[in-house]
N, C-alpha and C positions, 0 to 999 in steps of 0.2 A: 669679407668669410670670417676676419679676426674677430672683429665685431658683433658678427651674430655670434661668436663662440667667446666672447666675455663673460667671466663670472658670473658678474650680474644677471646675465641674462641666462647662464645654465643654471644658476640657482635658483630662476622660478621657473624653467622647466623642470629641477626637481622635483618644486612645490608641487606643481599640474600632474606630472608624472607617480609623483608619490601618492596623491586623491586617489588617482585611478587606477593605480597597482592596488592599493588598501581596497579601496573598493571591490574589484572583481576578485581579488587572491589574497581575501582576508586573511587565512590560516599560515599562508607562506610570508605575507606581512608581517606578522607577529611573530613567527620562527624567526623574522629577520631581525626583529625588533635590537639586538642584541649590537649591533653594527650602526645601529643612529645614537646608542645609549655611549660608545666606544667612542663617536665624536664629539659627543655631550662630555664624555669623562677629559677628552682631549683640553678643552676648552677650559672647563673649570679648575684643569691641573696647573695654566697659568694664573689663574683669580688672584691666588696671593701675593706672589714675587713679582707680578704686574702694581697690585696695589699699593703693597709697600715702598717698591723703586720708586713708581713716578711718582709718589707724593712726598716723598723725602727730597727727592734731586728739585721738583717744584718747590718744595716751602727755601730748601736749602740753596737754590739759586736766585732765589729771589735780591732783592737789592737790603732789603730789612725788614725788620719788624712791620714795618708801616705800610710797604708794598701787601705782605702777607695780609692785616686787615683789610687793606682795601678791596682784592681778589674774596676773600672768604667774605665780608660783608654783601658784594654783589651777589655771590654766588646765592647766600640762605636770604635775600631779598629775592632773587630770581626764581627760585626753588618753590619759597611757602606762597610766591605772590602767583604760580601757574598751578600753582596745586590748589591754593583755594578756588580758581578760573574755574581747573575744572570739574570740581565738586559741587561749585555754583552752576554752573552749565547742566553738569548731569540734571539736579534738581529741578532745574526749569525744564528740559526736555522731557523729563517725567511727567509733569503736570500737564504737558502740553499733550503729550500722546496718550498717558495713562493708561499702558497696558494691565492684563491681566486681573484674572477674576476669582472672585473667593473660592476655596478649594479647601477638603480635607487632607490632611496626609496622612496614608498608609504606616501603622507601628511598623512594618518590615521596613521602610526608609529612613529609617531613624539611627539605625545603625552605622548609616555612611557619612553621617554627619561626624568632624572634625572637631574634637574635644580641645579648647584652650584654653589654659591656666588665666585667671584673674589677676589682670595686672595692673598695678597700683603706680602712678606718676612717679613714687619714689623709688618703687624697683626697676622702672624705664630708666631713671637717671643713671642710677648703681649700674644697671648692665652693660652700659658706657664704657665703665674702668674695669678693666682683666685685672686679676687677682693675680694670674702667671699667664705672663703673654706667649711663654709656650703651648700653654694648653690652648690657648683662645687660637697659634697658629694651627695647631696640630685639628680642632676640630671646625676653623674655618667661619672663626664668629669677626665678619666683616667690620661690623660697629667698634668691637671694643680693639682691633687692630688699628684698624683708623686713629682711633684715641690716642693709642701707642704713639704711631707712627708721628703724627702730630707732632706729640710734645717732643718726640726724639730730634725730630727735625728744629724744632724749635732752640730747643736745648744748644744744637751743634750751631748755631748761626753765633751764639755766645762762647765759643770756646775759641782754641787758637787757629788761625787762618789756615796754618798748613795741616793741624789735622783734622780741620773742618774738611778743605780742600779731599782729600786724603779718603775719608767717609763718603764725601759727594763721585770721587771717578768711581768708586767701588761700587756705590749703587748706580752709577749712570751705565754702567759696566751691567751690572744685573739686567738693566730695564732695555737695554741694545740687544744682548741674547734672546729675552726675553721676546721682544719683538721680531726676530728672524724665526724663533717657533711658530711664534703667530702667523705668519707669513706662510709656513709651512701647513698650517692647520686649516688658515682660511682655503688654500688649495685643495683642500676634501671636503667645503661646504656645499655644494651642487648634491655629492652622495649622500654627505650625513643629513643634509634636509631632508632629503629622499625618504631614505629608511624612518627617520623623525615622523613625518608626516604619515607615510603610509602604514607606522603602527598604530596611530593614533584613530585614522581611519579605520584600520583594520579590526579594531579594539571597539571605537563606538560606534561605526557605520558612518551616515550623513543624518541618520532619522533627526539626531539631535539638536541639528541646524533648523528642522521643519516645525518639529512637534513644542518648541517654545519659540516659534516666530516672531510674535508680538516684542517679548522681551530681548529676544536677540536683535532684532531690528533697531530697538531705539537705545540700544547698549552702543549698535556700531555706528548708529547716526551721529550718534551726540561725539563717541572716539573720532570720528572723519570732521568735523565741524571743529572741536576743539583741535584735530592735527592739521588741516588742510587751511582753514581761516584764523583760528584767535593764536596759537603759536607763533605761524607765519605773519600775522597782524604786529605782533609782540619785538620780531625780527625786524620788520621792515622801519617799524617807528623808533625803535629805542636801539637796534644795532645800527639802522642804515645801511641792509644789503638784503639782496633779492634772496629771499630762502629755500624758492622753489631751485633755482638754479642750483645752492649749494646742498641742497637734496639730492641731487645730479651726482654730484660727487661724492657723497658718503651715503649712497642708499647700500651698500654691502648691508650695515649695519644694522638698521631695519630688519632686513631680510632675514639675517640671521637671527635678530630675537626674536622675530615671526617662528621661524620654527622650532627655534630651541625654547619658549614660552621663558626664557631666563636673561633678564635683563648682566644680571654677573655675569654668565658664561660670554655675554658677548661684548663683555667690557675691553678686551684684547684687539676685538677688531674695531670698535668704536676709536680709540687712543689711536690705533694706524691710521684709519682714514680721516679721523680728525685734525692727526699734523701733516699727512703727505699726502693727501686730495684736498681736506678741508683747509688747510693754510692757517691752523690755529697755531697759538704759538707754544712749545712746548710744554713750558711750565705752569700753561694756564690748561691744556690737556689733561697734564697730569696730576694736579689739584682739582679740577671741576670734575671730572669724567666719574673720577671714583666717586668722587662725596656723592656725584648725583645717581650714582646706578646704587647705591645704598639708601640714599633720602629722598629723593625725586622723584616720585612715582603717581604724575597726571594720571595715566590712564587708569591705575589701579583706583586711586582714590575717584576718580568718576564713575566707573565699573561698583565700588562699594556702593555710591551714593543710589544707584537707579538698583542696583539688586537689592537694597537695604524697603525702598520705596516699593518695588516690586512686590515683595513679600508679606510686606504690611497688606497691599491689595490683596494678595492671595488667601490672607488671614483674617479680611476683611474691617482690617481696624484702617480709621481714619485719623491719617499723622495732622496735630496742629502745624501750628507754624514753629511755635516755640519747640515742638520736636522737630520739625525740619533744618529748624538752626542749631540744633544739639548735635542733629546729623553731619553738619554741614563743620560742626567744629570736633565733632570724634572723628570726621573720617580723613577729613586733614592733617590732623594730627599722627590717626594712627597709622596711614599711609607712610609714615617717615620712619615709621618701624617695621613696616613689611620688610621681610627678607627679599632680595632681588631670584629667586628662585619661580619654579613654576608652583601655583597653586597657593603661592602664601597670603594672595587676597582673603579667599575663605577662611582663612583661621581668623584673619583681622575683621572679617566681618561679624564674628561671634560677639566682638567686644562692642561694634555699633550698634549691633540688635539690642543686646544685655542696657545697654544705653538709653533707649527708647523703650526696654520692656516686651519685644518683640521675640516669638519662641524660631531658639536656633534649630528644632526641626526644618521647620519651612527650608534649611539651607539644602536641605538632600535631593527640593523637586528642582532644584537651578546647577545642580552636579553634573544632569548628564551634559549641556553646555559649555560647563565653563572651560573645559581645556580648550575647546575654541576659540573661548571670547577671550583665554587667559595671554593666547598668540597675538590679537589684533593690540590688547590692552599693555603686554611686554612693548611691542613695536614701540606705541603713540610713548613709551617711558624711556625707551632710548632714543627716539627723535625728540625728544624734549631735553634730555641731556644733551643732544651735540649741538641744540640750539643755542642753549645758555652758554655752552661753552663757546661756542661765536662769538655771541652778543660781549660777553664779557670783552673776548679777546679782543673784540673791533673796540667797546667804550675805555677798556684798560690804554689803550695806544694814544 
């Protein structure tokens, strides 16, 4: 009985019940949508203190700069490699199934398309550096905060041992306190995902899943292949552990990622399950997972590559091999800049469309199913982060 009422089973029940509730009682589901937003806000409340505290103690808890370099290089190689593999898989799967037929875009749909400011490489690099760390903290700018925290942690390694220990104890205490709050919020997960799913279905219905079925099925098939075959194969070959058994230990995090569509909001849960259930070393989890939640977007990159190819089909444009290579490069690096928030992939997609000369207006045609696909690709993002933490933990030992 206790196993039947476990958090994982109750969360799954919440997802199924939310779909049914949103479909049959959409008005009520929309009126109660604020309860799902309360749950989401509680999770987001922990992001900044956990990111700062976990990265700081992860760095200062290392034996020195050499160990930091070792873990950092391994994390970067893993993240870049899996993202590149995800984009490649997306392009290959799309070329095999080739969904979509040319259509014209109604003028009334173009106002739905999000506008994105053109971002040059120099602007992107400068955006990593906070001119005012307190301002960056107040608006939750994750990349600048991580950049500052890494510098702060490295600097702390070079100060007097007793002062370093004082700072370490302070941030370690903050991290422990945040984990206690995280456990309280995790207990609310079944109710939280119920209201989030119900409001999504209540607003969009189930029709979007059927109207763009060929596109959605292509994305879901590629995501399933990446999550169920490619990432586990890397874990088994490089990390030398059973990835499916590991999934049963940390499955709460991908489930919460599915319901919230936010890898950043799922971060407190990811760290907690990786350390306590997945057996990942605290300093590895504290450094690799916050970094991964920000720059490792396998699911997003894969989705963007398929979405851009699908839009090309809709526009009646036959993309050359060189243009597909450009999509590969742009999607790989654009996903690094995609914030861990719902819908960020749509904003980044405009950059990829511009790079190959496709009309951004066509994004309006896939918005209908974007929220549903966002849930799946965010789960893959989080699963990739958790596997990365375990792999790096294994090879570091």
